[in-house]
C-alpha atoms as one frame of an Amber mdcrd trajectory, in Angstrom:
protein
 -63.791 -35.842-105.159 -61.285 -35.866-108.005 -61.170 -32.065-107.887 -60.277
 -32.121-104.172 -57.443 -34.587-104.837 -56.034 -32.333-107.578 -56.141 -29.320
-105.259 -54.292 -31.270-102.568 -51.655 -32.423-105.091 -51.153 -28.866-106.360
 -50.968 -27.605-102.788 -48.344 -30.227-101.909 -46.209 -29.388-104.950 -46.601
 -25.647-104.472 -45.709 -25.814-100.780 -42.643 -28.009-101.343 -41.458 -25.754
-104.148 -41.976 -22.633-102.013 -39.995 -24.016 -99.085 -37.410 -25.491-101.424
 -36.836 -22.039-102.933 -36.657 -20.385 -99.514 -34.216 -23.011 -98.272 -32.121
 -22.639-101.435 -31.955 -18.886-100.884 -30.624 -19.524 -97.384 -28.034 -22.001
 -98.682 -26.947 -19.595-101.429 -26.621 -16.732 -98.938 -24.359 -18.825 -96.721
 -22.175 -19.794 -99.688 -21.924 -16.215-100.898 -21.122 -14.967 -97.406 -18.306
 -17.500 -97.104 -16.944 -16.486-100.519 -17.340 -12.707-100.228 -15.822 -12.451
 -96.756 -13.208 -15.178 -97.361 -14.488 -17.303 -94.476 -13.678 -20.696 -95.989
 -11.281 -21.470 -93.142 -14.065 -21.266 -90.543 -15.428 -24.794 -90.542 -18.454
 -24.219 -88.313 -19.955 -21.930 -90.954 -20.348 -24.858 -93.315 -22.516 -26.562
 -90.684 -24.855 -23.598 -90.853 -26.087 -24.984 -94.178 -27.366 -28.078 -92.333
 -29.267 -25.859 -89.914 -30.854 -23.966 -92.822 -31.819 -27.227 -94.562 -33.312
 -28.684 -91.383 -35.193 -25.462 -90.626 -36.624 -25.358 -94.154 -37.827 -28.940
 -93.855 -39.338 -28.552 -90.389 -40.943 -25.131 -90.860 -42.294 -26.031 -94.295
 -43.767 -29.328 -93.145 -45.403 -27.783 -90.080 -46.878 -24.937 -92.132 -48.156
 -27.375 -94.767 -49.649 -29.610 -92.060 -51.383 -26.735 -90.301 -52.477 -24.608
 -93.277 -53.291 -27.159 -95.973 -54.101 -30.361 -94.108 -56.118 -29.049 -91.178
 -53.420 -29.734 -88.598 -52.896 -33.405 -89.433 -50.220 -35.180 -91.464 -49.098
 -38.784 -91.739 -45.500 -39.816 -91.221 -45.173 -40.779 -94.892 -46.531 -37.477
 -96.181 -44.257 -35.524 -93.807 -41.288 -37.608 -94.967 -42.172 -37.026 -98.615
 -42.718 -33.316 -98.071 -39.359 -32.807 -96.363 -37.522 -34.886 -98.930 -39.038
 -32.968-101.831 -38.171 -29.657-100.145 -34.554 -30.822 -99.979 -34.617 -31.925
-103.650 -35.823 -28.488-104.760 -33.362 -26.708-102.462 -30.483 -28.869-103.698
 -31.334 -28.358-107.347 -31.876 -24.595-107.157 -28.822 -23.876-105.021 -26.790
 -26.308-107.146 -27.698 -24.545-110.389 -26.800 -21.210-108.833 -23.460 -22.487
-107.525 -22.661 -24.094-110.901 -23.229 -20.773-112.665 -21.329 -18.948-109.937
 -18.221 -21.151-110.086 -18.283 -21.692-113.833 -18.918 -18.142-115.020 -19.015
 -15.546-112.246 -16.121 -16.550-109.993 -13.788 -19.035-111.647 -11.081 -17.752
-109.285 -13.052 -19.309-106.423 -12.995 -22.639-108.243  -9.216 -22.363-108.498
  -9.025 -21.739-104.745 -11.110 -24.860-104.151  -8.779 -26.872-106.380  -5.698
 -25.581-104.533  -7.264 -26.353-101.147  -8.168 -29.869-102.331  -4.653 -30.413
-103.638  -3.134 -29.284-100.342  -5.494 -31.498 -98.370  -4.603 -34.560-100.460
  -0.869 -33.908-100.187  -1.130 -33.315 -96.432  -3.112 -36.510 -95.987  -0.715
 -38.549 -98.111   2.682 -36.993 -98.877   3.496 -39.928-101.182   0.565 -39.288
-103.507   1.419 -39.719-107.174   0.658 -37.123-109.831  -1.887 -39.489-111.403
  -3.730 -39.901-108.103  -3.688 -36.164-107.556  -5.043 -35.533-111.062  -7.851
 -38.001-110.389  -8.838 -36.188-107.202  -8.717 -32.792-108.899 -11.107 -33.991
-111.619 -13.757 -34.032-108.914 -13.305 -30.310-108.304 -15.245 -29.033-111.274
 -18.506 -27.079-111.139 -20.421 -29.900-112.843 -19.172 -32.605-110.492 -19.809
 -30.320-107.524 -23.376 -29.739-108.788 -24.080 -33.457-109.177 -22.535 -34.446
-105.850 -24.221 -31.518-104.094 -27.581 -32.541-105.522 -27.108 -36.104-104.327
 -25.720 -35.328-100.864 -28.101 -32.475-100.054 -31.039 -34.685-101.017 -29.651
 -37.565 -98.959 -29.102 -35.381 -95.905 -32.536 -33.831 -96.401 -34.044 -37.318
 -96.530 -32.303 -38.242 -93.267 -33.480 -35.005 -91.637 -36.986 -35.723 -92.920
 -36.908 -39.265 -91.516 -36.228 -37.868 -88.065 -38.365 -34.738 -88.175 -41.430
 -36.515 -89.612 -41.632 -38.589 -86.446 -42.138 -35.406 -84.414 -44.257 -33.493
 -86.943 -46.730 -36.235 -87.777 -50.166 -35.838 -86.270 -52.863 -38.367 -86.969
 -56.435 -37.259 -87.573 -58.568 -38.812 -84.806 -61.478 -39.140 -87.244 -59.421
 -41.501 -89.418 -58.553 -43.881 -86.564
């Protein structure tokens, strides 16, 4: 019995990691597309990342339910699966974006800083230099990595809360 539990735990981890990596690849591709084709002004493209995250959570959870659990999954396990997929996706894509902005394309980081500065000044023309400096401290690759990790995980958790309600399927033998 202990051996079966270990196999299920390894299967859970392996499946979440697999879908986390696939989701991260999708998120990275969107970011690179926006950078390479200078599409940062097109706001709807940034929403595409949410679609990729949601798709990774839903498709991964359904595949795990059907392939590894015999077609049945509890709400809690579906919630945990989706959340862990989003943690892996956030971490992997965050590490890539940190390396990208820090070492491969520091010019892109400068563009982000300039856009943030313009947005702050447009929102509040009376902003002081100290306030502006404070805001610009948050536009570093490390801060972007940490905030991206937190927010992507949070959004993934919210997506998982909703999607688990539709994906769950109780085993009639356990009722």
